[in-house]
N, C-alpha and C positions, 0 to 999 in steps of 0.2 A: 397652280397652287404652289406658291414659293415661300420660303422662309426658313425658320429655325425649328427647334424641337417643339415649340408651343403649337405651331400649326401642323407639324408632322405628327404629333400625338405620341411622343416618346413613351414606350411601354404599353400602349393600348393595343387591343385587337383591331384589326383593320376596320371591322364593322362599327366600332365605337369611336373612331377618330372623327374629329370635327369635319374635315373635308369630305369623309364618306357620308356623314349624316347630311351635310349640305347637298352633295351630289344626289343622294337618294330623295331628298326633299324636292330638288329641282326636277328630277326625273318623274316623280309621281304627282306632286301637288302644287308647286309653285305657280304654274300657269293654268291651273284648272283642268289640265289634261296631261297624260303622259307625254314626255318629250325626251329626245336624245341629249346626253351630256357627254362631251368630249373633254375629259379633264386630263391635264398634264401635271402629274405629281412630281415636283422637283425638290421640294423642301426636304431637309434632313437635320438631325440633331447636330448641334455645334456650328451651324452655318453662321458666318459673319456677313455683314452687309457687302463689304469689298474685301478682297484678299489682301492681307497686309503685304506690302512689297518686300519686306525683309523675310517674311515667311515663304513668299513666293520664290525668292532667290534660293533659299535653302531647299525648297522642293525641287527646283530645277537642277541644282548642284548634285542632289541625291538621285537624279534621273527619274523623279516621279512626276506624273502628269497632274498638274494642279486643277485640271478640269475634269478629272475622273470622278464619276458618280459612284459612291459606295453605297451599301445598304443604308437606308434611312436611320437605323438605330445606332450606326457607328458614328461616334461623336467626334467629327473632324470639321475644321473650318472651311474645307473646300468640298465642292465648288461653292463659291460665295453666292449670296442671294442675287447679286448683280448678274453673275454668270448663269444662274438658274433662269432668270428672266430672259437673258439672251438665248439660251438653249431652247426654252419653250417657244420663244418667238420664231426661231429657225424651224422648229418642228411644225408649227402652225403654217408657216410659209411653205414648207414642202407639201403640205395638204392643200395648198391654194388659198389659205386664209391669211392674206398678206396684211390684214389689219388686226391680227393677233386674236386674243380671247375676248369673249363677251363679258367675262367676270374674272377678276383676279382676286384670289384670297391670299393674304400676306400677313406674316408676323415678322418683325425685325427689330434688332437693337439689344435684346437681352444678352446675347452672347457677346456682343461687342462691349457692353458695360460690365458684364460678369456678375452673376448672382452672388458669388463669394465676396466681390467688392462691395456690393450693396448691403450684404448681411454681416460684414465684419464689424463687430462691436468696438474694435480698437481703432478703427479708421475714422478720421475726421469727416463728417458728412459734407462739410463744405468743399472738400476735395472732389466729391462726386459731381458737383453742380456743373463745372466746365465740361466734364466728360459727357454727362447727360445732354447738355446743350449741343455739343459736337455730334454725338451719335443721333439723338432724336431730332435735332434740328437740321444740321447740315447733311449728314450721311443719309438719313431717311428722306430728306427732301430730294437729294440727288437720285436716290432709288426710285421715288415716286415719279420724278420727271422721266426717268428711263422707262418705267412701266407704261406711263402715259404715251410716250413716243412709240413703243412697241405694240401697244394695245389701245389705239385711239377710240375704239368703240366700246371699251370695257366699262361696265357699270362699277361703281364703288361699292364694295362689300359692306360698308358701314350702313348703307340704306337697307340692306337685307338683314343685317345682324339681329334686330329686334324680333323679326319674324322667325328666323332660324332658331334663336335661343328659346323662344316661346315653344316651338315644336319640340326641341330637345328636352326642355324641362317637362313638358307634358308627357313625352315618351318615358322619361326617367320615372316620373310619378306613377305611371301605369305599371312599369316593371316592378317598382317597389311594392305597389298594392298587390300585384300578382304573386310576389314572394312573401307577402305578409309582413313587410318591413315597416 
């Protein structure tokens, strides 16, 4: 599981995070019988797709490790999502899984574009278009190529998403009914 605060679940309890719900669903129900799930959680708040070279130079000049993994709630751009993919692939390889993960969950791009930039009422929306094309087209495209190379057997999460969302919504409705909401 790689990405930014969206998939990390900034502010949520571990049991309520999307990836925890997906893992639990895979463990219990997805295959009609219980199964093992070996999940590598690499996502964190603030992660960018690639680490900006200027920011990387500043990190190195300050003697900081740009590949250091902080706690997920710490809003920093490093390690980048690309580095997260690389790290997870290396960990799987050490376990003898040279073809990586069977499923990769990913969110990317929001931090690169910046929520503030999108929501700024004084900014010309036309200025966002080239940035969105760069981030969502080129950067995400390169990232998906990297993920595919590191995890050639991985299933695309978008095929599972409708089923997972259905399960999450059903669970949420049950909890609301139980609380009388």
